[in-house]
N, CA and C atoms as a LAMMPS dump frame, in Angstrom:
ITEM: TIMESTEP
0
ITEM: NUMBER OF ATOMS
531
ITEM: BOX BOUNDS ff ff ff
-5.0000000000000000e+02 5.0000000000000000e+02
-5.0000000000000000e+02 5.0000000000000000e+02
-5.0000000000000000e+02 5.0000000000000000e+02
ITEM: ATOMS id mol type element x y z
1 1 1 N -44.116 -54.273 389.876
2 1 2 C -42.918 -53.45 389.928
3 1 3 C -41.75 -54.28 389.397
4 2 1 N -41.319 -53.968 388.185
5 2 2 C -40.23 -54.726 387.565
6 2 3 C -38.874 -54.088 387.903
7 3 1 N -37.793 -54.772 387.524
8 3 2 C -36.445 -54.291 387.838
9 3 3 C -36.144 -52.923 387.209
10 4 1 N -36.483 -52.682 385.938
11 4 2 C -36.217 -51.35 385.386
12 4 3 C -36.888 -50.225 386.201
13 5 1 N -38.113 -50.437 386.642
14 5 2 C -38.782 -49.413 387.448
15 5 3 C -38.12 -49.272 388.82
16 6 1 N -37.653 -50.375 389.377
17 6 2 C -36.941 -50.313 390.659
18 6 3 C -35.639 -49.522 390.514
19 7 1 N -34.962 -49.686 389.383
20 7 2 C -33.74 -48.916 389.141
21 7 3 C -34.046 -47.425 389.03
22 8 1 N -35.154 -47.091 388.397
23 8 2 C -35.556 -45.687 388.289
24 8 3 C -35.84 -45.12 389.674
25 9 1 N -36.528 -45.884 390.499
26 9 2 C -36.821 -45.436 391.864
27 9 3 C -35.529 -45.307 392.664
28 10 1 N -34.589 -46.224 392.467
29 10 2 C -33.288 -46.117 393.118
30 10 3 C -32.608 -44.802 392.736
31 11 1 N -32.681 -44.441 391.457
32 11 2 C -32.091 -43.183 390.993
33 11 3 C -32.691 -42.004 391.753
34 12 1 N -33.992 -42.01 391.953
35 12 2 C -34.656 -40.929 392.675
36 12 3 C -34.205 -40.91 394.141
37 13 1 N -34.061 -42.079 394.739
38 13 2 C -33.615 -42.172 396.133
39 13 3 C -32.168 -41.684 396.29
40 14 1 N -31.335 -41.912 395.285
41 14 2 C -29.934 -41.493 395.344
42 14 3 C -29.768 -39.972 395.255
43 15 1 N -30.747 -39.269 394.728
44 15 2 C -30.613 -37.821 394.512
45 15 3 C -30.343 -37.066 395.817
46 16 1 N -31.148 -37.239 396.879
47 16 2 C -30.825 -36.494 398.108
48 16 3 C -29.472 -36.894 398.715
49 17 1 N -29.1 -38.147 398.565
50 17 2 C -27.784 -38.596 399.054
51 17 3 C -26.69 -37.84 398.302
52 18 1 N -26.826 -37.769 396.994
53 18 2 C -25.875 -37.032 396.157
54 18 3 C -25.776 -35.569 396.59
55 19 1 N -26.927 -34.92 396.777
56 19 2 C -26.944 -33.499 397.138
57 19 3 C -26.265 -33.276 398.491
58 20 1 N -26.586 -34.107 399.463
59 20 2 C -25.975 -33.954 400.791
60 20 3 C -24.463 -34.11 400.698
61 21 1 N -24.004 -35.136 400.004
62 21 2 C -22.556 -35.358 399.875
63 21 3 C -21.873 -34.21 399.147
64 22 1 N -22.562 -33.616 398.186
65 22 2 C -21.976 -32.513 397.427
66 22 3 C -21.935 -31.226 398.252
67 23 1 N -22.977 -30.978 399.024
68 23 2 C -23.095 -29.688 399.702
69 23 3 C -22.412 -29.615 401.065
70 24 1 N -22.314 -30.741 401.769
71 24 2 C -21.654 -30.663 403.074
72 24 3 C -20.148 -30.809 402.88
73 25 1 N -19.423 -30.234 403.79
74 25 2 C -17.969 -30.218 403.663
75 25 3 C -17.393 -31.466 404.33
76 26 1 N -17.268 -32.514 403.56
77 26 2 C -16.71 -33.784 404.032
78 26 3 C -15.383 -34.047 403.345
79 27 1 N -14.454 -34.686 404.042
80 27 2 C -13.277 -35.149 403.313
81 27 3 C -13.72 -36.132 402.218
82 28 1 N -13.235 -35.932 401.044
83 28 2 C -13.579 -36.782 399.895
84 28 3 C -15.063 -36.681 399.508
85 29 1 N -15.718 -35.642 399.96
86 29 2 C -17.135 -35.461 399.653
87 29 3 C -17.407 -35.369 398.164
88 30 1 N -16.52 -34.675 397.43
89 30 2 C -16.706 -34.572 395.974
90 30 3 C -16.57 -35.937 395.301
91 31 1 N -15.627 -36.741 395.781
92 31 2 C -15.48 -38.099 395.24
93 31 3 C -16.746 -38.912 395.472
94 32 1 N -17.249 -38.851 396.705
95 32 2 C -18.454 -39.615 397.046
96 32 3 C -19.655 -39.121 396.242
97 33 1 N -19.797 -37.801 396.147
98 33 2 C -20.904 -37.227 395.364
99 33 3 C -20.785 -37.647 393.903
100 34 1 N -19.574 -37.601 393.359
101 34 2 C -19.367 -38.01 391.968
102 34 3 C -19.717 -39.48 391.778
103 35 1 N -19.34 -40.315 392.74
104 35 2 C -19.651 -41.749 392.638
105 35 3 C -21.156 -41.986 392.667
106 36 1 N -21.854 -41.29 393.53
107 36 2 C -23.316 -41.426 393.588
108 36 3 C -23.931 -40.904 392.298
109 37 1 N -23.423 -39.777 391.797
110 37 2 C -23.949 -39.198 390.558
111 37 3 C -23.745 -40.161 389.388
112 38 1 N -22.552 -40.751 389.293
113 38 2 C -22.288 -41.715 388.218
114 38 3 C -23.203 -42.925 388.343
115 39 1 N -23.386 -43.406 389.555
116 39 2 C -24.277 -44.548 389.778
117 39 3 C -25.693 -44.211 389.332
118 40 1 N -26.184 -43.05 389.747
119 40 2 C -27.532 -42.64 389.362
120 40 3 C -27.641 -42.481 387.846
121 41 1 N -26.638 -41.865 387.233
122 41 2 C -26.657 -41.679 385.779
123 41 3 C -26.603 -43.025 385.058
124 42 1 N -25.827 -43.96 385.587
125 42 2 C -25.734 -45.284 384.98
126 42 3 C -27.082 -46.013 385.033
127 43 1 N -27.814 -45.851 386.136
128 43 2 C -29.12 -46.52 386.22
129 43 3 C -30.068 -45.994 385.152
130 44 1 N -29.845 -44.75 384.706
131 44 2 C -30.682 -44.199 383.639
132 44 3 C -30.53 -45.019 382.37
133 45 1 N -29.311 -45.325 382.007
134 45 2 C -29.085 -46.136 380.808
135 45 3 C -29.534 -47.57 381.022
136 46 1 N -29.225 -48.105 382.187
137 46 2 C -29.51 -49.506 382.459
138 46 3 C -31.007 -49.788 382.512
139 47 1 N -31.767 -48.919 383.172
140 47 2 C -33.205 -49.21 383.284
141 47 3 C -33.899 -49.195 381.929
142 48 1 N -33.534 -48.257 381.072
143 48 2 C -34.128 -48.211 379.733
144 48 3 C -33.729 -49.407 378.895
145 49 1 N -32.453 -49.761 378.978
146 49 2 C -31.969 -50.921 378.23
147 49 3 C -32.695 -52.184 378.665
148 50 1 N -32.789 -52.4 379.968
149 50 2 C -33.445 -53.611 380.469
150 50 3 C -34.93 -53.627 380.135
151 51 1 N -35.576 -52.482 380.251
152 51 2 C -37.011 -52.429 379.949
153 51 3 C -37.279 -52.813 378.497
154 52 1 N -36.455 -52.309 377.589
155 52 2 C -36.641 -52.653 376.172
156 52 3 C -36.232 -54.099 375.895
157 53 1 N -35.109 -54.508 376.444
158 53 2 C -34.594 -55.86 376.188
159 53 3 C -35.536 -56.939 376.708
160 54 1 N -36.065 -56.714 377.903
161 54 2 C -36.948 -57.703 378.534
162 54 3 C -38.42 -57.446 378.214
163 55 1 N -38.667 -56.474 377.34
164 55 2 C -40.039 -56.094 376.976
165 55 3 C -40.878 -55.792 378.216
166 56 1 N -40.294 -54.959 379.092
167 56 2 C -40.961 -54.569 380.327
168 56 3 C -41.184 -53.062 380.394
169 57 1 N -41.41 -52.461 379.24
170 57 2 C -41.715 -51.036 379.208
171 57 3 C -43.12 -50.857 379.781
172 58 1 N -43.218 -50.003 380.811
173 58 2 C -44.51 -49.778 381.463
174 58 3 C -44.874 -48.298 381.404
175 59 1 N -46.13 -48.01 381.627
176 59 2 C -46.56 -46.609 381.681
177 59 3 C -45.855 -45.879 382.822
178 60 1 N -45.706 -46.579 383.96
179 60 2 C -45.003 -45.98 385.091
180 60 3 C -43.571 -45.632 384.696
181 61 1 N -42.886 -46.544 384.034
182 61 2 C -41.515 -46.301 383.607
183 61 3 C -41.413 -45.169 382.598
184 62 1 N -42.355 -45.114 381.686
185 62 2 C -42.358 -44.064 380.664
186 62 3 C -42.492 -42.685 381.311
187 63 1 N -43.26 -42.61 382.381
188 63 2 C -43.457 -41.332 383.082
189 63 3 C -42.332 -41.076 384.078
190 64 1 N -41.957 -42.095 384.845
191 64 2 C -41.008 -41.926 385.937
192 64 3 C -39.57 -41.722 385.458
193 65 1 N -39.164 -42.396 384.393
194 65 2 C -37.78 -42.309 383.94
195 65 3 C -37.362 -40.884 383.57
196 66 1 N -38.108 -40.178 382.703
197 66 2 C -37.683 -38.808 382.398
198 66 3 C -37.774 -37.88 383.616
199 67 1 N -38.739 -38.158 384.51
200 67 2 C -38.855 -37.355 385.729
201 67 3 C -37.605 -37.542 386.591
202 68 1 N -37.153 -38.78 386.739
203 68 2 C -35.95 -39.056 387.523
204 68 3 C -34.735 -38.363 386.912
205 69 1 N -34.634 -38.382 385.594
206 69 2 C -33.53 -37.701 384.91
207 69 3 C -33.535 -36.209 385.226
208 70 1 N -34.71 -35.603 385.124
209 70 2 C -34.832 -34.172 385.359
210 70 3 C -34.538 -33.827 386.818
211 71 1 N -34.987 -34.668 387.739
212 71 2 C -34.705 -34.435 389.157
213 71 3 C -33.204 -34.5 389.438
214 72 1 N -32.529 -35.466 388.834
215 72 2 C -31.088 -35.613 389.052
216 72 3 C -30.33 -34.4 388.522
217 73 1 N -30.606 -34.012 387.301
218 73 2 C -29.903 -32.864 386.712
219 73 3 C -30.271 -31.579 387.44
220 74 1 N -31.542 -31.407 387.787
221 74 2 C -31.972 -30.212 388.514
222 74 3 C -31.244 -30.11 389.849
223 75 1 N -31.204 -31.21 390.596
224 75 2 C -30.515 -31.217 391.892
225 75 3 C -29.039 -30.889 391.721
226 76 1 N -28.415 -31.456 390.701
227 76 2 C -26.995 -31.206 390.467
228 76 3 C -26.748 -29.74 390.115
229 77 1 N -27.536 -29.199 389.203
230 77 2 C -27.321 -27.818 388.776
231 77 3 C -27.556 -26.828 389.908
232 78 1 N -28.645 -27.013 390.64
233 78 2 C -28.933 -26.094 391.751
234 78 3 C -27.831 -26.181 392.801
235 79 1 N -27.358 -27.375 393.08
236 79 2 C -26.273 -27.543 394.048
237 79 3 C -24.996 -26.872 393.558
238 80 1 N -24.69 -27.018 392.277
239 80 2 C -23.476 -26.402 391.73
240 80 3 C -23.574 -24.878 391.718
241 81 1 N -24.768 -24.341 391.494
242 81 2 C -24.961 -22.889 391.598
243 81 3 C -24.756 -22.466 393.051
244 82 1 N -25.343 -23.205 393.986
245 82 2 C -25.202 -22.904 395.412
246 82 3 C -23.729 -22.883 395.831
247 83 1 N -22.945 -23.793 395.296
248 83 2 C -21.527 -23.869 395.619
249 83 3 C -20.689 -22.832 394.86
250 84 1 N -21.319 -22.099 393.934
251 84 2 C -20.598 -21.098 393.153
252 84 3 C -19.727 -21.692 392.063
253 85 1 N -20.018 -22.93 391.672
254 85 2 C -19.192 -23.588 390.658
255 85 3 C -19.688 -23.343 389.236
256 86 1 N -20.956 -22.998 389.096
257 86 2 C -21.48 -22.604 387.787
258 86 3 C -22.347 -21.367 387.987
259 87 1 N -22.43 -20.519 386.969
260 87 2 C -23.315 -19.354 387.08
261 87 3 C -24.787 -19.771 386.96
262 88 1 N -25.629 -18.997 387.585
263 88 2 C -27.055 -19.294 387.598
264 88 3 C -27.69 -19.369 386.222
265 89 1 N -27.179 -18.571 385.263
266 89 2 C -27.811 -18.555 383.942
267 89 3 C -27.743 -19.929 383.28
268 90 1 N -26.686 -20.685 383.568
269 90 2 C -26.566 -22.023 382.981
270 90 3 C -27.697 -22.908 383.479
271 91 1 N -27.922 -22.879 384.784
272 91 2 C -29.014 -23.672 385.353
273 91 3 C -30.359 -23.219 384.793
274 92 1 N -30.551 -21.927 384.637
275 92 2 C -31.819 -21.403 384.119
276 92 3 C -32.063 -21.878 382.686
277 93 1 N -31.038 -21.812 381.839
278 93 2 C -31.191 -22.247 380.445
279 93 3 C -31.513 -23.739 380.389
280 94 1 N -30.747 -24.537 381.102
281 94 2 C -30.956 -25.984 381.05
282 94 3 C -32.304 -26.366 381.644
283 95 1 N -32.636 -25.816 382.796
284 95 2 C -33.907 -26.161 383.436
285 95 3 C -35.095 -25.59 382.658
286 96 1 N -34.914 -24.428 382.048
287 96 2 C -35.978 -23.871 381.205
288 96 3 C -36.309 -24.79 380.051
289 97 1 N -35.299 -25.346 379.432
290 97 2 C -35.514 -26.298 378.341
291 97 3 C -36.245 -27.528 378.856
292 98 1 N -35.85 -28.018 380.041
293 98 2 C -36.492 -29.206 380.6
294 98 3 C -37.976 -28.966 380.851
295 99 1 N -38.316 -27.817 381.434
296 99 2 C -39.727 -27.5 381.68
297 99 3 C -40.497 -27.346 380.37
298 100 1 N -39.891 -26.683 379.392
299 100 2 C -40.573 -26.459 378.118
300 100 3 C -40.852 -27.782 377.399
301 101 1 N -39.854 -28.649 377.331
302 101 2 C -40.041 -29.936 376.658
303 101 3 C -41.014 -30.813 377.444
304 102 1 N -40.949 -30.748 378.763
305 102 2 C -41.92 -31.504 379.57
306 102 3 C -43.339 -31.025 379.296
307 103 1 N -43.503 -29.728 379.114
308 103 2 C -44.811 -29.196 378.763
309 103 3 C -45.302 -29.716 377.422
310 104 1 N -44.407 -29.743 376.447
311 104 2 C -44.766 -30.291 375.141
312 104 3 C -45.178 -31.759 375.263
313 105 1 N -44.405 -32.504 376.039
314 105 2 C -44.727 -33.922 376.222
315 105 3 C -46.065 -34.104 376.927
316 106 1 N -46.357 -33.228 377.874
317 106 2 C -47.632 -33.323 378.6
318 106 3 C -48.809 -33.078 377.656
319 107 1 N -48.664 -32.109 376.766
320 107 2 C -49.728 -31.838 375.794
321 107 3 C -49.947 -33.059 374.913
322 108 1 N -48.865 -33.643 374.438
323 108 2 C -48.968 -34.842 373.598
324 108 3 C -49.56 -36.009 374.378
325 109 1 N -49.131 -36.166 375.634
326 109 2 C -49.643 -37.259 376.464
327 109 3 C -51.152 -37.109 376.66
328 110 1 N -51.628 -35.876 376.708
329 110 2 C -53.064 -35.635 376.801
330 110 3 C -53.811 -36.17 375.591
331 111 1 N -53.123 -36.256 374.471
332 111 2 C -53.7 -36.83 373.25
333 111 3 C -53.421 -38.326 373.15
334 112 1 N -52.802 -38.879 374.201
335 112 2 C -52.502 -40.311 374.208
336 112 3 C -51.246 -40.685 373.444
337 113 1 N -50.396 -39.702 373.163
338 113 2 C -49.175 -39.955 372.39
339 113 3 C -47.967 -39.642 373.268
340 114 1 N -47.051 -40.576 373.339
341 114 2 C -45.809 -40.382 374.086
342 114 3 C -44.72 -39.959 373.117
343 115 1 N -44.043 -38.853 373.413
344 115 2 C -42.938 -38.39 372.577
345 115 3 C -41.661 -39.038 373.101
346 116 1 N -41.039 -39.904 372.333
347 116 2 C -39.796 -40.527 372.798
348 116 3 C -38.634 -39.545 372.695
349 117 1 N -37.585 -39.834 373.443
350 117 2 C -36.382 -38.998 373.379
351 117 3 C -35.758 -39.131 371.994
352 118 1 N -35.322 -38.008 371.465
353 118 2 C -34.631 -38.012 370.177
354 118 3 C -33.143 -38.229 370.416
355 119 1 N -32.391 -38.364 369.347
356 119 2 C -30.939 -38.502 369.481
357 119 3 C -30.359 -37.258 370.133
358 120 1 N -30.937 -36.084 369.83
359 120 2 C -30.467 -34.845 370.463
360 120 3 C -30.776 -34.851 371.955
361 121 1 N -31.92 -35.41 372.324
362 121 2 C -32.263 -35.517 373.74
363 121 3 C -31.294 -36.424 374.478
364 122 1 N -30.918 -37.516 373.849
365 122 2 C -29.959 -38.439 374.468
366 122 3 C -28.566 -37.8 374.558
367 123 1 N -28.172 -37.088 373.511
368 123 2 C -26.887 -36.396 373.522
369 123 3 C -26.883 -35.287 374.583
370 124 1 N -28.012 -34.62 374.73
371 124 2 C -28.155 -33.583 375.757
372 124 3 C -27.898 -34.173 377.13
373 125 1 N -28.52 -35.31 377.4
374 125 2 C -28.351 -35.953 378.7
375 125 3 C -26.891 -36.344 378.923
376 126 1 N -26.27 -36.926 377.922
377 126 2 C -24.872 -37.345 378.037
378 126 3 C -23.952 -36.154 378.293
379 127 1 N -24.108 -35.079 377.532
380 127 2 C -23.232 -33.912 377.715
381 127 3 C -23.456 -33.273 379.085
382 128 1 N -24.699 -33.263 379.555
383 128 2 C -24.969 -32.696 380.883
384 128 3 C -24.315 -33.535 381.974
385 129 1 N -24.412 -34.851 381.856
386 129 2 C -23.811 -35.739 382.859
387 129 3 C -22.303 -35.551 382.897
388 130 1 N -21.67 -35.516 381.734
389 130 2 C -20.216 -35.333 381.672
390 130 3 C -19.829 -33.975 382.256
391 131 1 N -20.559 -32.939 381.888
392 131 2 C -20.234 -31.593 382.379
393 131 3 C -20.395 -31.503 383.891
394 132 1 N -21.486 -32.02 384.42
395 132 2 C -21.696 -31.982 385.87
396 132 3 C -20.581 -32.738 386.575
397 133 1 N -20.241 -33.891 386.072
398 133 2 C -19.19 -34.698 386.687
399 133 3 C -17.854 -33.948 386.676
400 134 1 N -17.504 -33.346 385.561
401 134 2 C -16.25 -32.59 385.485
402 134 3 C -16.261 -31.382 386.422
403 135 1 N -17.389 -30.715 386.529
404 135 2 C -17.489 -29.568 387.447
405 135 3 C -17.339 -30.039 388.895
406 136 1 N -17.955 -31.158 389.243
407 136 2 C -17.823 -31.685 390.602
408 136 3 C -16.364 -31.998 390.912
409 137 1 N -15.681 -32.593 389.955
410 137 2 C -14.313 -33.039 390.193
411 137 3 C -13.249 -31.969 389.95
412 138 1 N -13.643 -30.807 389.448
413 138 2 C -12.634 -29.804 389.101
414 138 3 C -11.859 -29.308 390.317
415 139 1 N -12.447 -29.317 391.5
416 139 2 C -11.712 -28.906 392.696
417 139 3 C -10.772 -30 393.182
418 140 1 N -10.99 -31.206 392.725
419 140 2 C -10.225 -32.358 393.188
420 140 3 C -9.001 -32.603 392.322
421 141 1 N -9.145 -32.436 391.033
422 141 2 C -8.043 -32.701 390.106
423 141 3 C -7.48 -31.391 389.581
424 142 1 N -6.206 -31.18 389.831
425 142 2 C -5.562 -29.918 389.475
426 142 3 C -5.624 -29.637 387.975
427 143 1 N -5.43 -30.656 387.134
428 143 2 C -5.4 -30.409 385.686
429 143 3 C -6.769 -30.002 385.155
430 144 1 N -7.867 -30.39 385.839
431 144 2 C -9.194 -29.928 385.413
432 144 3 C -9.362 -28.463 385.789
433 145 1 N -8.738 -28.042 386.909
434 145 2 C -8.844 -26.654 387.349
435 145 3 C -8.019 -25.732 386.466
436 146 1 N -6.789 -26.148 386.146
437 146 2 C -5.928 -25.268 385.358
438 146 3 C -6.407 -25.163 383.91
439 147 1 N -6.908 -26.239 383.375
440 147 2 C -7.538 -26.188 382.058
441 147 3 C -9.048 -26.16 382.316
442 148 1 N -9.756 -25.205 381.77
443 148 2 C -11.181 -25.078 382.099
444 148 3 C -12.046 -26.144 381.407
445 149 1 N -11.66 -27.42 381.56
446 149 2 C -12.374 -28.511 380.898
447 149 3 C -13.825 -28.56 381.359
448 150 1 N -14.036 -28.455 382.671
449 150 2 C -15.392 -28.504 383.208
450 150 3 C -16.256 -27.371 382.68
451 151 1 N -15.686 -26.166 382.643
452 151 2 C -16.436 -25.011 382.148
453 151 3 C -16.794 -25.191 380.673
454 152 1 N -15.839 -25.636 379.86
455 152 2 C -16.12 -25.833 378.435
456 152 3 C -17.106 -26.975 378.215
457 153 1 N -16.989 -28.014 379.015
458 153 2 C -17.954 -29.115 378.916
459 153 3 C -19.355 -28.616 379.242
460 154 1 N -19.462 -27.723 380.22
461 154 2 C -20.778 -27.185 380.581
462 154 3 C -21.312 -26.292 379.467
463 155 1 N -20.456 -25.498 378.832
464 155 2 C -20.903 -24.671 377.702
465 155 3 C -21.399 -25.555 376.55
466 156 1 N -20.68 -26.64 376.292
467 156 2 C -21.12 -27.581 375.256
468 156 3 C -22.469 -28.183 375.637
469 157 1 N -22.629 -28.543 376.911
470 157 2 C -23.902 -29.096 377.377
471 157 3 C -25.034 -28.095 377.19
472 158 1 N -24.77 -26.826 377.468
473 158 2 C -25.795 -25.787 377.266
474 158 3 C -26.16 -25.69 375.794
475 159 1 N -25.159 -25.691 374.916
476 159 2 C -25.416 -25.603 373.477
477 159 3 C -26.243 -26.797 372.999
478 160 1 N -25.859 -27.997 373.382
479 160 2 C -26.603 -29.192 372.971
480 160 3 C -28.005 -29.172 373.564
481 161 1 N -28.133 -28.672 374.791
482 161 2 C -29.448 -28.549 375.429
483 161 3 C -30.36 -27.625 374.619
484 162 1 N -29.824 -26.504 374.176
485 162 2 C -30.612 -25.559 373.373
486 162 3 C -31.002 -26.192 372.039
487 163 1 N -30.047 -26.823 371.382
488 163 2 C -30.345 -27.48 370.101
489 163 3 C -31.419 -28.539 370.297
490 164 1 N -31.296 -29.319 371.342
491 164 2 C -32.281 -30.358 371.638
492 164 3 C -33.67 -29.751 371.851
493 165 1 N -33.731 -28.674 372.608
494 165 2 C -35.016 -28.015 372.848
495 165 3 C -35.633 -27.481 371.567
496 166 1 N -34.818 -26.847 370.731
497 166 2 C -35.307 -26.333 369.449
498 166 3 C -35.816 -27.493 368.593
499 167 1 N -35.094 -28.602 368.606
500 167 2 C -35.497 -29.762 367.815
501 167 3 C -36.858 -30.291 368.272
502 168 1 N -37.075 -30.368 369.583
503 168 2 C -38.375 -30.819 370.093
504 168 3 C -39.479 -29.857 369.677
505 169 1 N -39.241 -28.557 369.811
506 169 2 C -40.262 -27.588 369.42
507 169 3 C -40.532 -27.654 367.926
508 170 1 N -39.494 -27.851 367.123
509 170 2 C -39.666 -27.966 365.682
510 170 3 C -40.517 -29.186 365.338
511 171 1 N -40.196 -30.324 365.948
512 171 2 C -40.988 -31.54 365.719
513 171 3 C -42.427 -31.342 366.176
514 172 1 N -42.606 -30.701 367.299
515 172 2 C -43.94 -30.465 367.841
516 172 3 C -44.741 -29.594 366.873
517 173 1 N -44.134 -28.538 366.361
518 173 2 C -44.822 -27.635 365.431
519 173 3 C -45.197 -28.366 364.155
520 174 1 N -44.279 -29.184 363.634
521 174 2 C -44.558 -29.925 362.416
522 174 3 C -45.747 -30.885 362.569
523 175 1 N -45.855 -31.482 363.728
524 175 2 C -46.893 -32.468 363.94
525 175 3 C -48.25 -31.865 364.265
526 176 1 N -48.286 -30.583 364.656
527 176 2 C -49.556 -30.024 365.125
528 176 3 C -50.045 -28.841 364.316
529 177 1 N -49.4 -28.505 363.222
530 177 2 C -49.89 -27.4 362.384
531 177 3 C -51.152 -27.788 361.645
């Protein structure tokens, strides 16, 4: 168990903490939830960077890292729908793409081939993290509420998510025709 894999496991452990802080009505709960979310999102970048830099890429990490990412975003989106901060269709579109791409990756993995994240996949993750963070903080900062920055960031995240999904399906079709 190397440090990059431990960071991935930490990200998974932080998810229920994040959800509880977001959903229960605590003073400064949104701040705490945002801090946990940022920490978890940061470990996503850090674990991959360290694994590549230290040449510690493992099969466990290859499988666990994208799973941890999907769990974090899924937990955030479902919680935000529960709180009435985003409409359900946004969560459905984003999570539908995640399941579809995971299915494609599973088929490829069955052939012994790992599909790495594309630039669109990385951009998708970044836009989703920014959008979730802005939505969490929109009740806290007045200027985010008066200007629909969080809502527009989420729409951009949905658009990039769709483009990313189409790109994966296009690559998959090209490789398997």
